[in-house]
C-alpha positions as CSV (number, residue, x, y, z in Angstrom):
1,M,19.8,-124.5,99.2
2,F,19.0,-126.6,102.3
3,P,21.9,-126.1,104.7
4,G,24.2,-129.1,104.7
5,S,24.9,-128.9,108.6
6,F,21.5,-130.7,109.2
7,M,22.9,-134.0,107.5
8,M,26.6,-133.3,108.4
9,G,27.4,-136.4,110.7
10,A,23.9,-137.6,110.5
11,K,25.0,-141.3,110.3
12,D,26.8,-140.9,113.6
13,R,23.6,-140.0,115.2
14,L,21.5,-142.8,113.7
15,L,19.7,-145.2,116.1
16,P,19.8,-148.9,115.3
17,P,17.3,-149.3,112.7
18,S,15.2,-151.7,114.6
19,I,14.3,-148.7,117.0
20,P,12.4,-146.5,114.7
21,Y,11.1,-149.1,112.6
22,R,9.1,-150.8,115.3
23,F,7.3,-147.5,115.7
24,F,6.7,-147.3,111.9
25,V,5.6,-151.1,111.5
26,A,3.2,-150.6,114.6
27,A,1.7,-147.5,112.8
28,V,1.1,-149.2,109.6
29,F,-0.5,-152.2,111.5
30,F,-2.9,-149.9,113.5
31,H,-3.6,-148.0,110.4
32,L,-5.0,-151.2,108.8
33,L,-6.7,-152.4,111.9
34,A,-8.5,-149.1,112.1
35,W,-10.0,-149.3,108.7
36,V,-11.1,-153.0,109.4
37,L,-13.0,-151.8,112.7
38,L,-14.8,-148.9,110.6
39,L,-15.9,-151.4,107.9
40,V,-17.0,-154.0,110.5
41,G,-18.9,-151.3,112.7
42,N,-20.1,-149.2,109.7
43,E,-23.5,-148.8,111.2
44,G,-22.2,-146.5,113.8
45,V,-20.3,-144.1,111.6
46,L,-23.1,-141.9,110.3
47,G,-24.3,-139.5,113.0
48,F,-21.5,-140.4,115.3
49,V,-20.8,-137.5,117.8
50,G,-19.2,-139.6,120.6
51,G,-19.9,-142.6,122.8
52,Q,-18.1,-145.9,122.8
53,G,-18.0,-148.6,120.1
54,M,-16.1,-149.5,116.9
55,T,-16.1,-146.0,115.6
56,L,-14.4,-144.4,118.5
57,A,-12.0,-147.3,118.8
58,A,-10.9,-147.0,115.2
59,L,-10.5,-143.2,115.6
60,H,-8.1,-143.6,118.4
61,L,-6.2,-146.4,116.5
62,I,-5.6,-143.7,113.9
63,T,-4.8,-140.9,116.3
64,L,-2.9,-142.8,118.9
65,G,-1.8,-145.9,116.9
66,T,-0.8,-144.3,113.4
67,L,-0.3,-140.6,114.0
68,A,1.3,-140.4,117.4
69,M,3.2,-143.6,116.8
70,T,4.8,-142.3,113.7
71,A,5.5,-139.0,115.3
72,M,7.3,-140.8,118.1
73,G,9.3,-143.0,115.8
74,A,10.2,-140.0,113.6
75,A,11.1,-137.7,116.4
76,I,13.5,-140.1,118.3
77,Q,15.6,-140.3,115.0
78,L,15.1,-136.8,113.6
79,L,15.5,-134.6,116.6
80,P,19.1,-135.8,117.4
81,V,20.0,-135.4,113.8
82,A,18.4,-131.9,113.5
83,T,19.6,-130.6,117.0
84,R,22.8,-132.5,116.9
85,R,22.2,-133.5,120.5
86,P,21.3,-136.9,121.7
87,L,17.6,-137.5,122.7
88,G,18.0,-140.0,125.4
89,P,19.2,-143.6,126.4
90,V,18.1,-146.3,124.0
91,W,16.5,-148.2,126.9
92,A,14.3,-145.3,127.6
93,I,12.9,-145.3,123.9
94,K,12.6,-148.9,124.0
95,L,10.5,-148.7,127.3
96,M,8.5,-146.0,125.7
97,F,7.4,-148.6,122.8
98,I,7.0,-151.3,125.3
99,L,4.4,-149.3,127.4
100,Y,2.8,-147.3,124.4
101,A,2.2,-150.0,121.8
102,P,0.2,-152.5,124.1
103,G,-1.4,-149.6,125.7
104,V,-2.9,-148.5,122.2
105,A,-4.2,-151.9,121.6
106,L,-5.6,-152.4,125.0
107,F,-7.3,-149.0,125.0
108,A,-8.9,-149.5,121.5
109,A,-10.2,-152.9,122.7
110,G,-11.7,-151.4,125.7
111,L,-13.5,-148.7,123.6
112,A,-14.7,-151.0,121.0
113,H,-16.2,-153.5,123.6
114,S,-16.9,-151.1,126.4
115,F,-14.5,-152.8,128.9
116,A,-13.8,-150.1,131.5
117,W,-10.8,-152.0,133.0
118,A,-9.2,-152.2,129.5
119,Q,-9.8,-148.5,128.7
120,H,-8.4,-147.5,132.2
121,A,-5.4,-149.8,131.9
122,G,-4.7,-148.8,128.2
123,A,-5.1,-145.1,128.8
124,T,-2.6,-145.4,131.8
125,L,-0.1,-147.3,129.6
126,C,-0.5,-144.7,126.8
127,V,-0.1,-141.6,129.0
128,V,2.9,-143.0,130.6
129,G,4.4,-143.8,127.2
130,L,3.7,-140.2,126.0
131,A,5.0,-138.8,129.2
132,L,8.3,-140.5,128.6
133,F,8.2,-139.2,125.1
134,G,7.4,-135.7,126.1
135,G,10.1,-135.8,128.8
136,L,12.8,-137.0,126.3
137,V,11.8,-134.4,123.7
138,G,11.7,-131.6,126.4
139,A,15.2,-132.5,127.7
140,N,16.6,-132.4,124.1
141,L,14.8,-129.1,123.3
142,R,16.2,-127.3,126.5
143,R,19.6,-127.2,125.0
144,V,18.6,-126.0,121.5
145,D,18.5,-122.5,120.5
146,D,19.4,-122.4,116.7
147,L,16.2,-124.0,115.2
148,P,13.3,-121.8,116.1
149,G,11.0,-123.0,113.5
150,V,11.3,-126.6,114.9
151,T,11.7,-126.0,118.6
152,R,8.8,-123.5,119.0
153,H,6.4,-125.7,117.3
154,A,7.9,-128.9,119.3
155,W,7.2,-127.0,122.6
156,L,3.7,-126.3,121.6
157,A,3.4,-129.9,120.8
158,V,4.7,-130.8,124.2
159,A,2.3,-128.5,126.0
160,S,-0.7,-129.7,123.8
161,L,0.4,-133.2,124.8
162,I,0.1,-132.4,128.5
163,G,-3.3,-130.8,127.9
164,L,-4.7,-133.7,125.8
165,A,-3.4,-136.3,128.1
166,I,-5.1,-134.8,131.1
167,L,-8.4,-134.3,129.1
168,G,-8.4,-137.8,127.8
169,L,-7.9,-139.4,131.3
170,V,-11.0,-137.4,132.4
171,L,-13.0,-138.5,129.5
172,V,-12.1,-142.1,130.1
173,I,-13.1,-141.8,133.7
174,D,-16.2,-140.1,132.8
175,F,-17.4,-143.3,130.7
176,T,-17.9,-145.0,134.1
177,K,-18.4,-142.2,136.7
178,G,-20.5,-139.8,134.5
179,F,-19.3,-136.9,136.5
180,L,-18.7,-134.3,133.6
181,P,-21.6,-131.8,132.9
182,D,-20.8,-131.7,129.1
183,H,-18.7,-134.7,127.8
184,T,-18.8,-133.6,124.3
185,S,-17.2,-130.1,124.8
186,V,-14.4,-131.8,126.8
187,A,-14.0,-134.3,123.9
188,A,-14.0,-131.6,121.4
189,A,-11.2,-129.7,123.4
190,H,-9.3,-132.9,123.6
191,A,-9.6,-133.3,119.8
192,V,-8.3,-129.7,119.2
193,L,-5.3,-130.3,121.3
194,A,-4.6,-133.7,119.9
195,G,-5.1,-132.8,116.2
196,Y,-4.1,-129.3,115.7
197,G,-1.7,-129.0,118.9
198,F,0.2,-132.3,119.3
199,M,0.3,-133.7,115.9
200,G,-0.3,-130.5,113.9
201,M,2.6,-128.8,115.7
202,L,4.8,-131.7,115.2
203,S,3.9,-132.0,111.5
204,A,4.5,-128.2,110.9
205,G,7.6,-128.1,112.9
206,F,9.3,-131.1,111.1
207,S,8.0,-129.8,107.8
208,F,10.6,-126.9,108.2
209,V,13.4,-129.5,108.2
210,L,12.0,-132.4,106.1
211,I,10.4,-130.9,103.1
212,P,13.4,-128.6,102.2
213,M,15.6,-131.7,102.8
214,F,13.6,-134.2,100.6
215,V,13.1,-131.7,97.8
216,L,16.6,-130.0,98.1
217,G,15.0,-126.6,98.5
218,S,16.0,-123.5,100.4
219,A,15.6,-123.4,104.1
220,V,12.4,-121.8,105.6
221,P,13.2,-118.5,107.3
222,D,13.2,-118.5,111.0
223,A,10.7,-115.8,110.8
224,V,8.1,-117.9,109.2
225,G,8.4,-120.5,111.9
226,K,8.1,-117.9,114.6
227,R,5.0,-116.4,113.1
228,T,3.3,-119.6,112.6
229,A,4.2,-120.7,116.2
230,Q,2.7,-117.5,117.6
231,L,-0.4,-117.6,115.5
232,S,-0.9,-121.4,116.2
233,G,-0.3,-121.1,120.0
234,L,-2.8,-118.2,120.3
235,G,-5.3,-120.2,118.0
236,L,-5.0,-123.4,120.2
237,V,-5.6,-121.5,123.4
238,L,-8.6,-119.8,122.0
239,G,-10.0,-122.8,120.0
240,A,-9.6,-125.3,122.8
241,G,-10.6,-123.0,125.4
242,G,-13.8,-121.7,123.5
243,V,-14.9,-125.3,123.1
244,L,-14.1,-126.2,126.6
245,V,-16.2,-123.3,128.2
246,G,-18.9,-123.4,125.5
247,I,-18.2,-120.0,123.9
248,G,-18.5,-120.7,120.2
249,T,-17.2,-117.1,119.1
250,L,-13.8,-117.9,121.0
251,S,-13.4,-121.3,119.2
252,A,-14.3,-119.7,115.8
253,L,-11.7,-116.9,116.5
254,G,-9.2,-119.8,117.2
255,A,-10.1,-121.4,114.1
256,L,-9.5,-118.2,112.2
257,L,-6.1,-117.7,113.7
258,G,-5.2,-121.4,112.7
259,L,-6.1,-120.4,109.2
260,A,-3.9,-117.3,109.3
261,A,-1.0,-119.7,110.6
262,T,-1.8,-122.0,107.9
263,I,-1.6,-119.5,105.1
264,V,1.9,-118.3,106.5
265,Y,3.1,-122.0,106.8
266,L,2.0,-123.0,103.4
267,R,3.6,-119.7,101.9
268,G,6.9,-120.8,103.5
269,M,6.6,-124.4,102.2
270,L,5.7,-123.1,98.6
271,A,8.6,-120.6,98.6
272,S,11.1,-123.4,99.5
273,L,9.6,-125.6,96.7
274,K,10.2,-122.9,94.2
275,T,13.8,-123.0,94.9
276,R,14.2,-126.8,94.9
277,M,16.9,-128.6,92.9
278,K,14.8,-131.4,92.3
279,K,12.4,-130.2,89.6
280,R,10.3,-133.5,89.5
281,L,8.8,-134.1,93.0
282,E,8.9,-137.6,94.3
283,P,5.7,-139.9,94.4
284,F,5.3,-139.2,98.2
285,F,4.6,-135.5,97.6
286,R,1.3,-136.3,95.9
287,M,-0.1,-137.2,99.4
288,V,1.5,-134.0,100.7
289,W,-0.6,-131.9,98.3
290,V,-3.7,-133.7,99.6
291,A,-2.7,-133.0,103.2
292,W,-1.9,-129.4,102.5
293,A,-5.2,-128.9,100.6
294,L,-7.3,-130.3,103.6
295,L,-5.6,-128.6,106.4
296,P,-7.3,-125.2,105.6
297,V,-10.5,-127.1,104.7
298,S,-10.6,-128.7,108.0
299,L,-10.3,-125.4,109.8
300,V,-13.1,-124.0,107.7
301,A,-15.2,-127.0,108.8
302,A,-14.5,-126.4,112.3
303,L,-16.1,-122.9,112.1
304,L,-19.5,-124.4,111.2
305,P,-20.0,-126.2,114.6
306,A,-18.3,-123.4,116.4
307,L,-20.9,-121.0,115.0
308,G,-23.9,-123.2,116.0
309,A,-24.3,-125.7,113.0
310,P,-25.6,-129.0,114.2
311,L,-23.1,-131.3,115.5
312,D,-24.4,-134.0,113.2
313,P,-23.0,-134.0,110.6
314,W,-20.7,-130.8,110.8
315,A,-18.6,-131.9,113.8
316,E,-18.2,-135.5,112.5
317,L,-17.1,-133.9,109.1
318,W,-14.7,-131.7,111.0
319,V,-13.1,-134.5,112.8
320,F,-12.9,-136.6,109.8
321,L,-11.3,-134.0,107.5
322,L,-8.8,-133.3,110.5
323,V,-7.8,-136.8,111.4
324,F,-8.2,-138.8,108.1
325,G,-7.7,-135.7,105.7
326,W,-4.9,-133.3,106.8
327,L,-3.0,-135.6,109.5
328,L,-3.4,-139.1,108.0
329,S,-2.6,-138.0,104.5
330,F,0.6,-136.0,105.8
331,V,1.8,-138.8,108.1
332,T,1.5,-141.6,105.6
333,A,3.3,-139.2,103.0
334,I,6.2,-138.9,105.4
335,L,6.0,-142.5,106.2
336,Q,6.3,-143.3,102.5
337,R,9.5,-141.3,102.1
338,I,11.2,-141.7,105.6
339,M,11.2,-145.5,105.6
340,P,13.3,-146.0,102.6
341,F,15.3,-142.8,103.3
342,L,16.3,-144.2,106.8
343,A,16.8,-147.7,105.1
344,S,19.1,-146.2,102.4
345,M,21.3,-144.5,105.1
346,H,21.8,-147.6,107.1
347,S,22.5,-149.8,104.0
348,S,26.0,-148.5,103.9
349,A,26.8,-149.6,107.5
350,L,29.3,-152.2,106.1
351,G,31.1,-149.8,103.9
352,G,29.5,-150.7,100.6
353,K,27.3,-148.4,98.4
354,P,24.0,-147.4,99.9
355,A,20.9,-148.9,98.4
356,L,19.1,-146.3,96.0
357,L,15.8,-144.9,97.1
358,S,14.3,-146.0,93.9
359,H,15.3,-149.6,94.7
360,L,13.9,-149.7,98.0
361,S,10.6,-148.0,97.1
362,P,8.1,-150.0,95.1
363,K,5.8,-147.8,93.2
364,L,2.7,-149.8,92.6
365,P,1.5,-150.1,96.2
366,V,1.7,-146.4,96.7
367,D,0.0,-145.6,93.6
368,I,-3.0,-147.8,94.8
369,H,-2.7,-146.2,98.3
370,L,-3.0,-142.8,96.9
371,G,-6.1,-143.5,94.7
372,C,-7.9,-145.5,97.4
373,H,-7.1,-142.9,100.2
374,T,-8.3,-140.1,98.0
375,A,-11.4,-142.1,97.0
376,A,-12.2,-142.7,100.6
377,L,-11.9,-139.1,101.7
378,V,-14.3,-138.0,98.9
379,L,-16.8,-140.8,99.4
380,I,-16.9,-140.7,103.3
381,S,-17.2,-136.9,103.3
382,V,-20.2,-137.0,100.9
383,A,-21.6,-139.7,103.0
384,L,-21.4,-137.8,106.1
385,V,-22.9,-134.7,104.8
386,G,-25.8,-136.5,103.0
387,G,-26.3,-139.2,105.6
388,W,-25.9,-141.8,102.7
389,V,-25.1,-145.3,103.5
390,W,-23.6,-146.7,100.2
391,P,-20.9,-144.1,99.6
392,L,-19.8,-144.5,103.0
393,R,-19.5,-148.5,102.6
394,L,-17.6,-147.7,99.3
395,G,-15.4,-145.2,101.0
396,L,-14.7,-147.6,104.0
397,I,-13.7,-150.4,101.5
398,A,-11.5,-147.9,99.4
399,G,-9.9,-146.9,102.7
400,L,-9.1,-150.5,103.6
401,A,-7.8,-151.3,100.3
402,G,-5.5,-148.3,100.6
403,A,-4.3,-149.5,104.0
404,I,-3.6,-152.9,102.7
405,A,-1.5,-151.5,99.8
406,F,0.4,-149.4,102.3
407,G,1.1,-152.3,104.4
408,V,2.4,-154.2,101.4
409,Y,4.7,-151.0,100.6
410,T,6.0,-151.3,104.1
411,V,6.7,-154.9,104.0
412,E,8.5,-154.6,100.6
413,V,10.7,-151.8,101.7
414,L,11.9,-153.8,104.7
415,R,12.4,-156.9,102.4
416,R,14.3,-155.0,100.0
417,Y,16.4,-153.4,102.7
418,R,17.2,-156.8,104.4
419,S,18.0,-158.3,100.9
420,H,20.5,-155.5,100.2
421,M,22.1,-156.0,103.7
422,A,22.3,-159.7,103.1
423,A,24.1,-159.3,100.0
424,A,26.4,-156.5,101.6
425,V,27.3,-159.0,104.3
426,A,28.1,-161.8,101.8
427,A,30.2,-159.4,99.8
428,H,32.1,-158.2,103.0
429,Q,32.9,-161.7,104.0
430,Q,34.2,-162.6,100.7
431,G,36.3,-159.4,100.6
């Protein structure tokens, strides 16, 4: 079964709850705001292959505001627990958020309204915040040699972070200077490093810890983590490099290596699930299934523009399946589980009984979110391929409704946690 050493002494390594939750609440807020922008600026969605405006702003609210924000909040809490080593001083983590969250908002506003000063200022704040995050993670990983499945993917994520930050700054400067010979190729390489590199590697690496822990399954063998990291690393180099230099066969080979890594990764996950003690999977796992199904689909979609298919609609479909399909589905699934999980661990701080996960997690909002999110994925994918407006608008409405439901879920988890703590304080005082 899952090794108990991971959770042994975990409470002693918990950060104050306000630290990770500020990242999670910000991620949920940016998730909602992204769907609002997409619905308001829906005329720019069909045929989008780049350029400033509401669509690009919404895309970065998801990637920077929801995906990366969640990864940062999860990593600052989970890495110290997994590695049994401190991540860094709390003031540095707070500074990371103070820099990064306003940077995301400012950068998105600059993209939406073509304000060059806001783009430059927001991008700078984001890069500084991400650099601080990368530095903290790197310092933690240097002292770890017993978690190859996690650490190898985390190192790939850090390396991808450096690459995507450099390319991102170049793209922002090019909006005003126009010096790049091919803005689209650089943007595609940036997307590969951001989606499959930074976020993809963090998602895969943490899966080796989180999925067995949440389902009480056997640990994934180290050999699986090493193999997926090797295949993924080579795939990222070929995929991003091929796109950057304009050699489609190289980027297609990178996608095929990514598919091979995905097969190894999913086989390892499924093997752990087969040994689980929890025979009935929790509600959050429904979204995990969606994410796992769309990860290989996104890589197949990446083959089409790499092999010469028109960017409109195939590149747009690829980005949508990567960001909203695989990554957003997986991240919201983990958020759905990790928010009440951490709240439950903190709820016994005064020595009383911890709050039950079932009491902290309302079911109706996540049921609505699952249905709306899935409907949005189907409708928008159909709209992008067919160029049809009406399924696009229905899909955007469904996506916004799902984001609202997920926001309600987040607020309710925090409200129930605070209610439990207020009752615990009262009981402690009476005792």
